[in-house]
N, C-alpha and C positions, 0 to 999 in steps of 0.2 A: 398570744403565743409567740415563741421565738423559734428560729430555725438555726441548725448547725449542720455543717457539711465537713466531713473528714474524707479526703480523697487520697488514693494511693498514687504512687509513681506508675509508669507504664510497665506492663509485663508482656513477655513473649511466651505464649502458651503453645506455639506450634510444634514444639518437641515433646510435649507431654501427652500421655494417653488418657489420663483420667484426672484433670485438674479440679481443684476445689478449694474452698476457704472454710476454715474453722475459727470460731470466735465464741466468746462468752458475753452475755448481756445481763443487766440487772435493771429492772423497771418496776419501781415501787413508789406508789403515791396515789392519793385520791384523785388527782387531776392529771393522770398520766396521759401522755401524748402518743406519738407514733415514731418508730424507727424503721428504716428500710435499708436494704443493701441493694445497690444498683450497679450495673456494669455498662461500659461504653467502649467502642473501638475508635471513636472520633472526638470524644470529649464534648459533643454537642447533643447527641441523642442518648438518653440513659434508659436502659431496660431494668425494670424492677425484678429482682431475683427472689427477694424475701422481704416480708413486712410483718410487723406485730404492733398492736395497739392495746392500751389499757394496762391496768395494774396487774402485774404478773407475780406478785408476792415478794417477800423480803429475802430472796435468795438468788444466787447466780445460776444461770442455765446455759448449757452449751448448744451450739448450732453448727451443722455442716451444710454448706450450700455448694452444689456441683457447678462447675464452670465449664462443663463439657460442651455446651453450645458455642463456646469461644475457642475450642481446641485448635481451630485453623487460623486464629487471629495472631498475627505477628506483633500486634500492639493493642493492648487493652488495659483499661483501668477499672477499679472498683471504688465505690464511695459509700459511706454511711450517711444517710440523710435523716436527721432527727428533727421533730417538731414537738415542742412542749405543749402541754395541755393548757387550759384556761387559768389555772391557779398556780400557787407556789409549790404545791406538792406534786411535782411531776419530774422526778429525778430519773434520768436515763444514763446508763454507763455501759461501755464496751471494754473488753480486755482480751488479751491473748490473741 
């Protein structure tokens, strides 16, 4: 299996009352792996906010994840952490 990490720049959420992130994912394949959304305020310790594994069908699906736990953070980042499954049929995509 292979790992991919897509990390954001730092955000200041301290002025927001209800922060969140919306994205779409597509996970289709017999050997599907796992994708996770994680957050950090120090780029060292990452908290998992959302995760999904396995074949989710051949369609795009939308997700909203609250970042309310980080509303007092003056600096935080999010990242997508993906791990493929054991075979070639493990395509994971994110968008929007």
